[in-house]
C-alpha positions as CSV (number, residue, x, y, z in Angstrom):
1,M,231.6,156.0,-2.1
2,F,229.8,155.0,-5.0
3,G,228.0,152.2,-3.1
4,N,224.6,153.1,-4.4
5,F,223.3,151.1,-7.1
6,S,221.9,153.7,-9.0
7,L,225.1,155.5,-9.3
8,D,227.1,152.9,-10.1
9,Y,224.8,152.3,-13.4
10,L,224.6,156.1,-14.0
11,I,228.3,156.5,-14.0
12,F,229.9,153.2,-15.3
13,G,226.6,152.3,-17.4
14,I,225.5,155.4,-19.1
15,L,228.0,158.2,-18.5
16,P,230.4,156.4,-20.9
17,Y,228.6,156.6,-24.0
18,A,227.7,160.4,-23.1
19,V,231.5,161.1,-22.5
20,L,232.4,159.5,-25.8
21,A,229.4,161.5,-27.7
22,I,230.6,164.8,-26.3
23,A,234.4,164.2,-27.0
24,L,233.5,162.8,-30.8
25,I,230.9,165.7,-31.9
26,G,232.9,168.6,-29.6
27,T,236.3,167.6,-31.3
28,I,234.8,167.7,-34.7
29,A,232.7,170.9,-34.1
30,R,236.0,172.9,-32.7
31,Y,238.1,171.8,-35.9
32,E,235.5,172.9,-38.2
33,R,234.5,176.2,-36.5
34,D,237.6,177.3,-34.6
35,P,240.7,175.8,-36.5
36,F,242.9,178.3,-35.4
37,T,242.2,177.7,-31.4
38,W,243.9,174.0,-32.3
39,K,247.1,174.4,-30.8
40,S,249.1,173.8,-27.9
41,S,249.3,177.5,-26.6
42,S,253.1,176.9,-25.5
43,S,254.5,179.5,-23.0
44,Q,258.0,179.0,-23.8
45,L,258.5,182.6,-24.9
46,L,257.3,184.1,-21.6
47,R,259.9,181.5,-19.7
48,R,261.8,178.7,-20.5
49,K,262.9,177.9,-16.7
50,Q,261.3,174.6,-15.6
51,L,259.8,174.1,-19.1
52,M,262.0,171.8,-20.8
53,W,262.5,169.3,-18.1
54,G,258.9,169.4,-16.9
55,S,257.8,169.1,-20.5
56,V,259.8,166.4,-21.4
57,L,259.0,164.1,-18.2
58,F,255.5,164.9,-18.5
59,H,254.8,164.4,-22.1
60,V,257.1,160.9,-22.0
61,G,255.3,159.6,-19.1
62,I,251.6,160.6,-20.2
63,I,252.2,159.1,-23.4
64,V,253.3,155.7,-22.2
65,L,250.7,155.8,-19.7
66,F,248.0,156.9,-22.3
67,F,249.1,153.8,-24.7
68,G,249.6,151.7,-21.8
69,H,245.8,151.9,-20.5
70,L,244.7,151.8,-24.3
71,I,246.7,148.2,-24.9
72,G,245.9,147.1,-21.4
73,L,242.2,147.6,-21.5
74,F,241.3,146.6,-25.0
75,T,243.4,143.9,-25.9
76,P,241.0,140.9,-26.0
77,I,241.4,138.3,-23.1
78,W,241.4,135.4,-25.5
79,L,244.6,136.8,-27.3
80,L,246.2,137.0,-23.9
81,D,245.4,133.0,-23.5
82,A,246.3,132.3,-27.1
83,L,249.9,133.9,-26.5
84,G,250.3,132.3,-23.2
85,I,250.7,135.5,-21.2
86,S,249.5,135.0,-17.8
87,Y,247.3,137.4,-16.0
88,G,249.7,137.9,-13.1
89,L,252.5,138.4,-15.6
90,K,250.6,141.2,-17.2
91,Q,249.6,142.8,-14.0
92,W,253.5,143.0,-13.1
93,M,254.3,144.7,-16.4
94,A,251.4,147.2,-15.8
95,V,252.7,148.0,-12.1
96,I,256.4,148.2,-13.1
97,I,255.7,150.4,-16.4
98,G,252.8,152.3,-15.1
99,G,254.9,153.1,-12.1
100,V,257.8,154.5,-13.7
101,A,255.8,156.3,-16.3
102,G,253.5,157.6,-13.7
103,T,256.3,158.9,-11.6
104,A,257.8,160.6,-14.4
105,A,254.5,162.3,-15.3
106,F,253.8,163.3,-12.0
107,I,257.1,164.9,-11.6
108,G,256.7,166.8,-14.9
109,C,253.0,167.8,-14.4
110,T,254.2,169.2,-10.7
111,M,256.8,171.3,-12.5
112,L,254.5,172.6,-15.2
113,L,251.7,173.4,-12.6
114,H,254.0,175.1,-10.1
115,R,255.3,177.0,-13.1
116,R,252.0,178.3,-14.5
117,L,250.6,178.9,-11.1
118,Y,253.7,180.8,-9.4
119,D,254.8,182.7,-12.6
120,T,252.9,186.2,-12.5
121,R,253.3,186.4,-16.6
122,I,252.4,182.9,-17.3
123,R,249.3,182.8,-14.9
124,N,248.0,186.0,-16.4
125,N,248.3,184.5,-20.0
126,S,246.5,181.4,-18.9
127,S,242.9,180.5,-19.1
128,F,240.7,178.8,-16.6
129,A,241.1,175.8,-19.1
130,D,244.4,175.8,-19.2
131,I,245.3,175.4,-15.5
132,G,242.0,173.5,-14.7
133,I,242.7,170.6,-17.1
134,L,246.5,170.7,-15.5
135,V,245.2,170.5,-12.0
136,I,242.9,167.5,-13.1
137,L,245.7,165.6,-14.9
138,W,247.7,166.1,-11.8
139,V,245.1,165.0,-9.6
140,Q,244.2,161.9,-11.9
141,I,248.1,160.7,-12.0
142,L,248.2,160.9,-8.1
143,V,245.2,158.9,-7.7
144,G,246.7,156.4,-10.5
145,M,249.9,156.2,-8.4
146,G,247.4,155.2,-5.5
147,T,245.7,152.4,-7.2
148,I,249.3,150.7,-8.0
149,I,249.5,150.6,-4.1
150,L,246.1,148.8,-4.0
151,T,247.1,146.7,-7.1
152,L,250.1,145.1,-5.0
153,G,247.8,143.7,-2.6
154,H,246.4,141.3,-5.4
155,M,248.8,140.5,-8.1
156,D,246.8,137.7,-9.5
157,G,245.5,139.9,-12.3
158,A,241.7,139.3,-11.2
159,K,241.0,142.9,-11.0
160,M,242.6,143.9,-14.2
161,I,240.3,141.4,-15.9
162,Q,237.3,142.8,-14.5
163,F,238.5,146.6,-15.9
164,M,239.2,144.8,-19.3
165,T,235.9,143.3,-19.3
166,W,234.2,146.4,-18.6
167,S,236.0,148.4,-21.0
168,Q,235.4,146.0,-23.6
169,S,232.1,145.4,-22.9
170,V,231.4,149.1,-22.9
171,M,232.6,149.6,-26.7
172,G,230.6,146.6,-27.4
173,L,227.3,148.2,-26.4
174,Q,226.5,145.6,-23.4
175,I,224.0,147.2,-21.4
176,N,225.3,145.3,-18.0
177,A,228.8,146.3,-18.5
178,W,228.5,148.5,-15.4
179,T,228.1,145.5,-13.1
180,E,231.9,144.4,-13.6
181,V,233.0,147.3,-11.5
182,V,230.5,147.4,-8.9
183,D,232.5,145.7,-6.0
184,V,235.8,147.4,-6.8
185,H,237.7,150.0,-4.4
186,W,236.4,153.4,-4.8
187,L,239.9,154.8,-5.6
188,Y,239.7,152.8,-8.7
189,K,236.2,154.2,-9.5
190,F,237.5,157.5,-8.9
191,H,240.3,157.0,-11.4
192,I,237.8,155.9,-14.1
193,F,235.5,158.7,-13.1
194,L,238.3,161.3,-13.5
195,G,239.3,159.7,-16.9
196,M,235.9,160.2,-18.1
197,V,235.9,163.7,-17.1
198,I,239.4,164.3,-18.9
199,V,237.9,162.6,-22.0
200,A,234.5,165.1,-22.0
201,L,236.8,168.2,-21.4
202,F,239.0,166.9,-24.2
203,P,237.4,169.1,-27.2
204,F,237.5,172.4,-25.1
205,T,241.1,172.3,-24.1
206,R,244.6,172.4,-25.4
207,L,244.5,168.8,-25.2
208,V,243.1,168.6,-28.5
209,H,246.6,169.3,-29.9
210,M,247.9,165.5,-29.3
211,L,245.9,164.6,-32.5
212,S,247.8,167.1,-34.5
213,V,250.7,164.7,-35.2
214,P,252.9,166.1,-38.0
215,I,253.3,162.9,-39.8
216,R,253.2,164.6,-43.3
217,F,256.5,166.2,-42.5
218,L,258.1,162.7,-42.9
219,W,257.4,162.9,-46.5
220,R,257.0,166.5,-47.5
221,P,259.5,167.6,-50.3
222,G,262.3,170.2,-48.4
223,Y,262.6,173.5,-49.7
224,Q,264.4,176.5,-48.4
225,I,263.7,180.1,-48.6
226,V,266.6,182.2,-49.5
227,R,266.7,185.9,-49.3
228,S,269.2,187.8,-51.1
229,R,271.4,190.6,-49.2
230,E,271.3,192.8,-52.3
231,G,267.4,193.1,-51.9
232,A,264.8,192.9,-54.6
233,K,265.8,193.6,-58.3
234,P,263.7,194.9,-60.8
235,V,262.1,192.6,-63.3
236,R,262.9,193.1,-66.8
237,T,259.7,193.5,-69.0
238,G,261.0,195.7,-71.8
239,L,258.4,198.5,-70.8
240,K,259.8,202.2,-70.1
241,P,258.5,202.6,-66.7
242,F,256.6,205.8,-65.6
243,A,258.5,209.0,-64.0
244,R,256.6,208.0,-60.7
245,D,257.8,204.5,-60.9
246,K,261.3,205.9,-61.5
247,R,261.3,208.0,-58.3
248,A,259.9,204.9,-56.2
249,M,262.5,202.9,-57.7
250,K,265.1,205.4,-56.9
251,A,263.8,205.7,-53.2
252,A,264.0,201.9,-52.8
253,G,267.5,201.9,-54.1
254,M,266.4,199.8,-57.0
255,A,267.1,202.3,-59.8
256,P,268.3,200.7,-62.9
257,K,271.8,201.4,-64.0
258,P,272.5,203.8,-66.6
259,K,273.0,202.2,-70.2
260,A,276.9,202.2,-71.2
261,P,277.5,204.1,-74.3
262,T,278.4,202.3,-77.4
263,P,281.4,203.1,-79.4
264,A,279.5,205.0,-82.1
265,E,278.1,207.6,-79.6
């Protein structure tokens, strides 16, 4: 699929930097120009069925996959050697944890996609980007599960080291990083390509809500707004209200009580 030399160089040598630039600049621009679109746009009010199970399975699975890829690809190889972690052990950890998390994310994403496509009200209130990014995520998870089957054929960790070297070389601005993944199976390459597509689309979809983690609520002082059943009460200012103010207060049920007569009266 990606056997052409120039195509490998374009996708795995140049495209990563273009994707990172689009994601960074696009995210900042959206936050500055359209802060009110920075939300998850939940459809829970339209229909709760399938949402709870689908959302929980998808989010738990995708979070584990995200941090698993992040740690797995960018952990320095020398650190693994220093800690005595064999490449084969790391490969088995990736297969087991990734397999469980991928299954949960795939089931959850399938439920959310079915709900969004086959519920008329939700589909009519969904944008092209909402449905499109969910379809891409579904395909990406499916392809990722397929790479696990390929990985079972070589559990020595050699391919894993290739992907780690490529990722770290790209971040290190090494121009020959693309040569690390030239000879891998096309399914791995497609998985990497779809990952870059998702990163490039990140600023233009609801995925930006993942950056809005409400950490500040952990130390925000608590407060509670209490409304009295008696309604609002007039403020005592010591000034005599105008006639029109008296009528307005009476209409609102806030007329001041008549002053009690004194014994001299």
